[in-house]
C-alpha positions as CSV (number, residue, x, y, z in Angstrom):
1,M,183.8,138.5,108.7
2,S,185.5,138.9,112.1
3,D,188.8,140.7,112.8
4,P,191.3,139.2,115.3
5,G,189.8,141.4,118.0
6,G,186.3,139.8,117.5
7,V,184.8,142.9,115.9
8,A,182.9,142.4,112.6
9,G,184.6,145.2,110.6
10,D,182.1,145.3,107.8
11,Q,179.1,145.4,110.1
12,L,180.7,148.1,112.2
13,R,181.6,150.2,109.2
14,A,177.9,149.8,108.0
15,F,176.6,151.1,111.3
16,V,179.1,154.0,111.4
17,E,178.1,155.0,107.8
18,R,174.4,154.9,108.6
19,I,174.9,157.0,111.6
20,E,177.0,159.5,109.7
21,R,174.3,159.8,107.0
22,L,171.6,160.3,109.6
23,E,173.6,162.9,111.4
24,E,174.0,164.8,108.1
25,E,170.2,164.6,107.5
26,K,169.6,165.8,111.0
27,K,171.9,168.8,110.3
28,V,170.0,169.7,107.1
29,I,166.6,169.5,108.9
30,S,168.0,171.6,111.8
31,D,169.1,174.2,109.3
32,D,165.7,174.2,107.7
33,I,164.0,174.7,111.0
34,K,166.3,177.6,111.7
35,D,165.3,179.1,108.4
36,V,161.6,178.8,109.3
37,Y,162.1,180.5,112.6
38,A,164.1,183.3,110.9
39,E,161.2,183.7,108.4
40,A,158.7,183.9,111.2
41,K,160.8,186.5,113.0
42,G,161.0,188.5,109.8
43,T,157.3,188.6,109.6
44,G,157.0,189.9,113.2
45,F,156.5,186.8,115.3
46,D,158.3,186.4,118.6
47,V,160.5,183.4,118.1
48,K,160.9,182.7,121.8
49,I,157.1,182.5,122.2
50,L,156.9,180.5,119.0
51,R,159.4,177.9,120.4
52,K,157.3,177.8,123.6
53,V,154.1,177.1,121.6
54,I,155.9,174.3,119.7
55,S,157.0,172.8,123.0
56,L,153.5,173.0,124.5
57,R,151.9,171.4,121.5
58,K,154.1,168.3,122.0
59,K,152.6,167.7,125.4
60,Q,149.4,166.1,126.4
61,P,146.8,168.5,128.0
62,H,147.2,166.8,131.4
63,E,151.0,167.4,131.3
64,R,150.5,171.1,130.5
65,E,147.9,171.4,133.4
66,E,150.3,169.7,135.8
67,E,153.2,172.0,134.8
68,D,151.0,175.1,135.1
69,A,149.8,174.0,138.6
70,I,153.4,173.5,139.8
71,L,154.5,176.8,138.2
72,D,151.7,178.5,140.0
73,L,152.6,176.9,143.3
74,Y,156.3,177.9,143.0
75,M,155.5,181.4,142.0
76,H,153.2,181.8,145.0
77,A,155.9,180.4,147.3
78,L,158.2,183.1,145.9
79,G,155.6,185.8,146.5
80,M,155.1,186.3,142.7
81,N,151.8,186.4,140.9
82,G,151.1,183.1,139.1
83,P,149.5,182.8,135.7
84,A,146.1,182.2,137.2
85,N,146.2,185.5,139.1
86,D,147.1,187.7,136.1
87,A,143.5,188.2,135.1
């Protein structure tokens, strides 16, 4: 059913309600993730490093290698030791 402005009000309302439900689910999941990080921190894990590990696991090996190479290049350009030179 179309409103005078050409907008299907029922369809629009359905989209808005679906988005609102998903946003609420996203908030619940986000809160759960925060709880897991807090639990990990409580057992002695470094949350900053844990977040980095999670981020790295999402990437393909070639993506990580490329980022490491660029990081090493930039650190050398700044006169800093790169990850490959720490050994």
